[in-house]
N, C-alpha and C positions, 0 to 999 in steps of 0.2 A: 693618435692613441686616445686623445681626449674625446674626439668625435665618436670613436668606437665605444669607449666607455659610456658616453651619453646614450648612444643607441641601445646598448645592452640594458642600461638602467631603464630607459623608456619602455622597451619591450617587456621587461620584467614587471614594471608597474601596470602596463596595460593588460597583462595576462593574469594579474593577481586580483582577486575580488577586493573591491574597495570597502573601507570600514567607515561609512557615514550613513546618516538617515536615508532611508530608501526614497522617499518622495517629499515634495513640499506640501504645505498645508493646502494650497490651491489644488494640487493634483489629487490629494486625498478626498476632496469633495466629490470626485467622480463616483466614490463608493455610495453616494446618496443620490446619484443622478443616472449616469449612463452605465454604471457598473453595479453588479449585485453587491450586497454588503461584504461578501468574501472576495470580490474582485473579478468575477466572471462578467462577460458581456451581458448586459440585461436584455438587449434586443435579440430577436431571432436572426436567422440568416436570410439571405435574399429570397430564396425560393420557398421559405416556410417549412422546410424539412427539419430545421431546428427551431423550435418555438421560443418565444420570449420567456424569461424566468418570471414566475408569478408568485414566488414565495416558497415553492417546494411543497413536499408532502408532510403535513403536520397533523392531520386528522387521524386519530387512532381508530381502526376499524371496530365496529360494534362487536362486543363479545370477546375481543382479544384479551388474553391473559398473559402477563409478562412471563417470558421463558418458553412459551409455546412457539412453534414454527409460525413465522409471520405470513399472512395470506398474500397471494399475488394480487395486487391492486389492479392489475391490468389483464386479468385472466381471460376476459371476453374478447380481447383484441386478436386479430388475425395477422398472420405474416404478410408483410407488404411485398417482399420478394426474397428470394434465396440467392446466395452467391456461392459458386463452386468453381472448379477448375475450367469448366466449359465457358463461363461468362465472366470470369474474374477480370479480364482485360477491360471490360466496360466500366468497372468500378475501381480500377487499379490505383487511381490517385487518392482513394479514401481507404485503402487497405494497407496494413502494416506489412513489412517484409515477412514477418513471422507467420502471419495468417496466410499469405500467399504461398509460403513454403509448405505449410500443412496441406493446402489444397493440391499442390503439385505432388506431394509425397503420398497423399491418400486421396485418390480420385472420388471416393464417396464422402469425403469431408466437405462440409458446407457451413455457412453461417446464415441463420434466419434473421432477417432485419424486420424490426417492429417499429411502430411510431415512436418518436423520441419524446420522452418525458423528462423535463428538468426538475427532478424530484428532490434534489439535494436541499437540505435545510439545516439550520442550527438555532439554538436559543438566541434570544435578543441580546443577552449579555455577551455572547460570543461575537456578534456583529459589532457591538459597541467597542469591545476590546480590539477587534481587528482594525477599526477606524483609528484608534489611538496608536496601535502598533505601526501603522503606515508611515508615521512621521518620526517614530522613535527607534525603530528596529535598526540594528547594525549587524553586519557580518563580522565575525571574528575568527581567529584560528585558521586563516587562509581560506575562509569560506566553509569550514567544517563546523562552525559554531555560530550561535546567535546571541546577541545581548540586547537588553533594553525592551524586552517584549513580555507579554503575559496574556494568557486566556483567549487568544485568537490567532488568526493567520498572521505570521510576521511580516510578509511582503506581498500584500494583495495586489500591488502594481509592480511586478518583478522586472528587474533590469538585466538579470543574467541567470545562467543555469544554476548557480549556487543558491540563489534566492528561491528559485522554483523547487529545488530539492529540499531546502529547509522548510518550505511550505508543506511538502509531503510529510516530513518528519513530525511536524506540529499540526497536522490536519485534525479536524474535529471528528472524533469517532466515539464520543461519549466520555464520561468522567471516571466512573468506577464500575467495572464490568466483570461479570462471571459468565462462563459458558462451558458446556461440555463440547468436546471436539475430538476429531479423529484424523489420522493421516493415512492415506492409502497410496499404494504404488501399483502401477500396471506395467508389467515387463514387456519386452519387445515381442514376445510370443502371445501376448494378450491375457496373461494370467494376472488376476487381481488379488492383492493381499493387504491385510491390515498391518501397517507399520507400527502404529501406536494409537492409543486413545486415552483420554483422561479429562482433567478439569483445568481450564485456563482461567487465570485471574489477571486482570489488567487494571492498573490504577494510574491515573494521569494527573498528578498534583498541579501541573501547568493549567489545567482546566477546572480547578476547584472553584465552584461558583462563589464561595465565601472567601476566596483568597485574593491576593493582590501582588503587585510586583515587589512590595516590601516584605511580604511573608513567604514568597516563593524561594525555595532552597536550592534550585538549580537542576533537580532531577525531574525531567518532564514525563518520564514513563517508568513505571515498575511493572514487571510482568513475571508470572510464575506458572509453570505447567507441571501438574502432578499426574503421572501415568498410572492408569488402572488396568490397561490391556496393551498387548498380550501378556500372558503370565510371566514371560521372561523379563519384562520391563516394569511390571507392577511395583509400585513403591518408589521408582526413580522420579526425580524432579529436577527442573532447571529453572533458574531465576536470573533476570537481568535488571540492572539499574542503568537507565539511559540518561545521560546528562546533556543539557542544552549547549554547553561549551566546555572548554578545558579547565574551567575553574573547579570542576568536580570530575573525578575519574569515572569512566564507565566501569561497571562491575558485572561479572558473570559468575554464577555459582552453580554447582551441580551436586545433587545428593545421589550417591550410588549405594544401592541396597547391600551389595556384597561387601563393601568396605564400611558401611554404616557410619559414614561421616560426610560432611559437606566439604567439597573441594572447589577452590576458585579456579576458573578456567580462562586465563587471559589470552590464550592463543586461538580461541574459537571465533574466527572472523574471516572475512574476505572469501577466497575460493576454497576454503576447507569444505570437503563433502559433508553434507548435512546428514547426521546419523538418523534424525527423525524421519527422513524420507529415504532411508536405506542407501544414501549416497547419490541418489539421482539428482537431487537438488544441491545447491551450494548455500553455505551459511548466509552470505550477503544477499541471497534472493528471498530469504524468509520475510514474510509480511511485505513483500515486494522491495524492501530495503531494510537490511538489518546490520547494525554496526557501522564502522567508519567507511567512508568512501574516498579516503585521501590518496588512494593509489591512482585516481583518475583526475584529469582536467575536464571541467564541465563547460559545455558550450550550449547556449540557448539558440536553437535553430529558429524558433518562432511558434506560431499557433496555426493549426490547420484543422480541417474537418476529417474525422476518422471514425470508422465503425469500431465500437468497443462494446464489451459485455456490460450490461447496465440493467438495473432493476430486476435482479435475478432471484427473486423470492421463490419462484417455482423450482428452479434448479436447487436452491438451498434446502428445500423441503422434500426433494425427491428421494426415493430409495436409492441407496448406493449401487445396487445391482442394475438399476435403470440408468443412473447417471454415468457410471464408469464403464464404458465399453472398451473392447479391444481397440487399440490405436489412438482413441481420442474420447473426450467427453461426448455424450450423446447430443448431436446437433439439435435434435427436436426439443431438448429441455433447456438449452442455453439461449437467452434473449440477447440480441445485439441491437444497438441503436446508434444513430449518427450523432456525434457530439464534437464540440470543439475541444481540442487538447493542446497543451503546451508540449513541444518536442524538445527534449534535452539530450544531447549526445555526450557520452563519457568516453574519453580516449585515454589510454594508459599514459601516465606521466613518465617523463624521462627517468630511467634508472629503477622503475618499479616493475614488478612481475605479477601476472594474473592469468589464469587459464582462459579468461574472457577479456581480452585487451580492449575491446570496443563494445559499447552498449548504447542502445537508444531507448530512452524512457518516454512514455506517453502519459501525460499527467492531465487528468480531467480538470477543466477550467472551473467547474462549480464546486468541487470538493478539495482540489489540490492533492488528490491521491493518485499514485501511479497505478494505472489500470493494465497496461501492457508493457512488456520489455522484450527487446530483441538483442541477442548477443552473438558476436563474431569471434572466431578464434584468430590465432596469429597469422593464418593464411588468408584472412579476410573472408572466411567461409562462415555463413550463418549456421550456427550450431545449436542455439538455444532460443526458446521463446517462452515467456512467462505471462500469466494472466491472473486476474482476480475477478470473481463473480460477485459484483457488488450487491449487498443486502440492504434493502430499503426498510428502515425502521422509523416510522413516523412517531412512535412513542418516545424516542430519545430526544428530539428528532435528528436523524442522521442518515446518510447513505454511506455504508461501511464497506471498505475494501480490505479489512483486516481478517475476514473469514473467507473460506472457500478460495484460497489462492494456490497456485501450483505452476507447473512448468513441463515443457516437452523437451526431451533430448532428441534433436533432429537427426543425430547420427545413429543412435541405437534404436530409436523408436519407442523407448520407455517414457512414461510420464508419471506425474504424481499430483495428488490433491491433498492439501494440508488445511488444518483448522476447519475441517468440514463439520457442520452441525447436523448433517443428515442423520435421521434416526437416533439422535442423541436425546437424553432426558431433558436437557435445558439448552435452548438456543440463546445466543448472545443477548444478555439482558443487564440492566442496571443492578448493581449490588445494593441491597437494602439490609442493614445500614451500609453506608459506603465503606470501602476498604480504607486502610490507613498505611502510611509508610512502615509502621511497625510490623505489619503483616508480611513484609517483604525483607525481613532481616535474615541473615544466615541461621540464626537460632530458630526462627520460625520455620525455616526450610527443613532443618534437622528434625524438629518436632513432628512435622507432617510426614517425613520420609520413612514410614514403617508400613509393612504390609498388613 
């Protein structure tokens, strides 16, 4: 019995994310030599199809005005090759299961592969904070939270899947942001409709350039969406307070015009159908990951080369009618590149329930953002695949996966695109002056929630 008890204890310990500093000081020096300041491999791959990182895109195009659609910095480049159902076997080892499923489901679906540009960048102070975080970051709350970090990637040299996912949560996407955006759905019969449109505000105190670990209050992200269209939803708004760990409770509020009051919504999480996408998407798919992930056990599979959507300023500036075609996004507008990604598998934990009990996350090594997700049902059938069309913003500087994200329901044939900035008055831009936590109080939400 003692031996059995010991084995059970050992298995539990090995399966539980450990809570100590991620790396040693010696290991952290790699961030100044063989690794980029955020933890990607600085060198290119063997055949040169993935180049070395040279600092990313930080030069603002001449004539660019903040809030305008950002130009495609690589507009003159030609497609290297296209991949579809006819030749997918040749490239199968670098394609996700979701992409292969779309090719099999729609024979005219393809991905156009362009030269790879490692355009991701961040301010110098983010690099410096990431270096500090490397030796002070700790997983807490069973891997669902982080402690001891500020203003940078928490685990630039990750040792498990929990650390990689926390890197996504705390990825650099800017400090204080405002943007107009819209959500669109395309039904299985190819009909396109506007689900919602409005103003998105994002404030990330974790990345306050004037802050510090001592002044940080624990909420890494405040976000608020105010709907202006369609008329049936105009005036509604939703707001989130996202905490770095369980020392602060996650908060979610909604303002409903008909009730004329703010209501807290603690149950909006996990596999709840996302009303913003007319139920095609799930709540925890929003922004590629929204809310807790504690129904899963995470396993770091490793790193591999994969074709992913990247540097998609052309798609982000296209007309909606051109981008959203029946069955899928217009392949001619979406740019795919070969990049190294971290692969994390999420398996449903014992005793938990979710309509997608298995997921696979593909996380870009240079930004730590989830770019693609595949999801399987209880019968181990691939049923969902999600994407984000990364926006290159040298003015911030950042490569952003928090806009133009969406997903395909492989069973019904419906898909959606959310946080789309296409044909909007303002594209994702820094708020001037910067927003403040007071702008994200329930009282502020109520004051804004009028038609």
